[in-house]
C-alpha positions as CSV (number, residue, x, y, z in Angstrom):
1,M,-0.1,0.0,0.0
2,N,1.1,3.5,-0.7
3,Q,0.0,6.4,1.5
4,Q,0.3,10.2,0.6
5,R,-0.6,12.7,3.1
6,F,-1.6,16.4,2.3
7,R,-3.6,19.3,3.5
8,V,-6.6,20.6,1.5
9,Y,-6.0,24.0,0.1
10,Y,-8.3,26.8,-1.0
11,E,-7.8,26.0,-4.6
12,D,-9.2,22.4,-3.9
13,T,-12.5,23.7,-2.6
14,D,-15.6,25.3,-3.9
15,A,-17.2,28.5,-2.6
16,G,-18.4,26.8,0.6
17,G,-15.0,25.5,1.6
18,V,-15.8,21.9,0.6
19,V,-13.4,20.0,-1.7
20,F,-14.8,20.1,-5.3
21,Y,-15.9,16.7,-6.4
22,A,-13.6,16.4,-9.4
23,N,-10.6,17.2,-7.2
24,Y,-10.9,13.8,-5.6
25,L,-9.9,12.4,-9.0
26,K,-6.8,14.4,-9.0
27,F,-6.0,13.4,-5.5
28,I,-6.2,9.7,-6.5
29,E,-4.3,10.3,-9.7
30,R,-1.4,11.5,-7.6
31,G,-1.7,8.5,-5.4
32,R,-1.3,6.2,-8.4
33,T,1.6,8.1,-9.7
34,E,3.4,8.0,-6.3
35,Y,2.6,4.2,-6.1
36,L,4.5,3.7,-9.3
37,R,7.3,6.0,-8.2
38,D,7.8,4.1,-5.0
39,L,8.3,1.0,-7.2
40,G,11.0,3.0,-9.0
41,F,9.1,4.0,-12.1
42,D,8.6,7.6,-13.1
43,Q,5.8,8.3,-15.6
44,S,8.0,10.5,-17.9
45,V,10.8,7.8,-17.9
46,L,8.2,5.1,-18.9
47,A,6.8,7.2,-21.6
48,N,10.3,8.3,-23.0
49,Q,12.3,5.1,-22.5
50,K,9.8,2.3,-22.5
51,N,7.2,3.9,-24.8
52,V,4.4,3.0,-22.4
53,V,1.9,5.1,-20.6
54,F,-0.9,4.2,-18.3
55,V,-4.4,5.6,-19.2
56,V,-7.6,5.4,-17.2
57,K,-10.1,3.1,-18.9
58,S,-12.8,3.1,-16.2
59,L,-13.5,4.0,-12.6
60,S,-16.2,3.7,-10.0
61,A,-16.3,6.1,-7.2
62,D,-18.2,6.7,-3.9
63,Y,-18.2,10.0,-2.3
64,L,-19.0,9.2,1.3
65,S,-18.3,12.4,3.3
66,P,-16.9,15.8,2.4
67,A,-13.3,17.1,3.0
68,Y,-13.0,20.7,3.9
69,L,-10.5,23.5,3.7
70,D,-7.4,22.9,5.8
71,D,-8.4,19.3,6.5
72,M,-5.4,16.8,6.5
73,V,-6.2,13.9,4.3
74,E,-4.5,10.7,3.2
75,V,-4.7,8.9,-0.1
76,Q,-4.3,5.1,0.2
77,T,-3.5,3.2,-2.9
78,N,-3.5,-0.6,-3.4
79,I,-3.4,-3.0,-6.4
80,K,-6.6,-5.0,-6.6
81,S,-5.8,-7.1,-9.7
82,I,-3.2,-7.3,-12.3
83,K,-3.4,-8.5,-15.9
84,N,-1.1,-8.5,-18.9
85,A,-2.0,-5.1,-20.1
86,S,-4.1,-3.6,-17.2
87,L,-4.2,-3.0,-13.4
88,V,-7.2,-2.2,-11.2
89,F,-6.3,0.0,-8.3
90,A,-8.3,0.2,-5.1
91,Q,-8.1,3.8,-3.5
92,K,-9.4,5.6,-0.5
93,I,-9.2,9.1,0.8
94,L,-9.3,9.4,4.6
95,S,-9.8,12.3,7.0
96,L,-6.9,12.2,9.4
97,E,-8.5,14.3,12.0
98,K,-11.8,12.3,11.9
99,N,-10.2,8.9,11.1
100,T,-13.0,8.3,8.5
101,V,-13.2,7.3,4.9
102,L,-14.2,10.1,2.7
103,F,-14.0,8.6,-0.7
104,K,-13.4,5.3,-2.3
105,A,-12.7,4.4,-5.9
106,E,-11.6,1.5,-8.1
107,V,-9.7,2.5,-11.1
108,K,-8.8,0.3,-14.1
109,V,-5.8,1.6,-16.0
110,V,-4.4,0.1,-19.2
111,S,-0.9,0.1,-20.5
112,V,-0.8,1.6,-24.0
113,S,2.1,2.2,-26.5
114,T,3.2,5.9,-27.0
115,N,3.6,5.0,-30.7
116,N,0.0,4.3,-31.5
117,L,-1.9,4.5,-28.2
118,K,-2.9,0.9,-28.5
119,P,-3.0,-1.4,-25.5
120,C,0.3,-3.2,-25.0
121,A,1.8,-5.6,-22.3
122,I,3.0,-4.1,-19.1
123,P,6.8,-4.2,-19.3
124,Q,8.2,-7.3,-17.4
125,E,10.2,-5.3,-14.9
126,I,7.1,-3.4,-13.8
127,M,5.1,-6.6,-13.5
128,E,7.8,-8.3,-11.4
129,K,7.6,-5.3,-8.9
130,L,3.9,-5.1,-9.0
131,N,3.6,-8.8,-8.3
132,G,6.1,-8.6,-5.6
133,R,4.2,-5.9,-3.8
134,K,0.6,-7.3,-4.3
């Protein structure tokens, strides 16, 4: 599991000081990026050297409770399943002050070639590290 902690800033909220719904998707995107970075893979290096990028194919999300301006939150990211060319991430956003789950999502990402944007196998070295962490 990867965990990213951060504070909710004014730019993350709507006029009422509540986190704008689309920003939860930005928060979990950062969680997935940091998950790969913790494995030793930067998105830019994958694109430039391996000719592979991960794109979101689908997601399901549950907004359970709002986060507010200045709240401390944590994004938790886990791998739910691994296939040859796709991954399913299970992600949560928690309020650290309230110790409650605010948001849950399952996100399916697909490995695609930067040459033609068609699905391709996840590089073997990434698969080995993903399977080692699962």
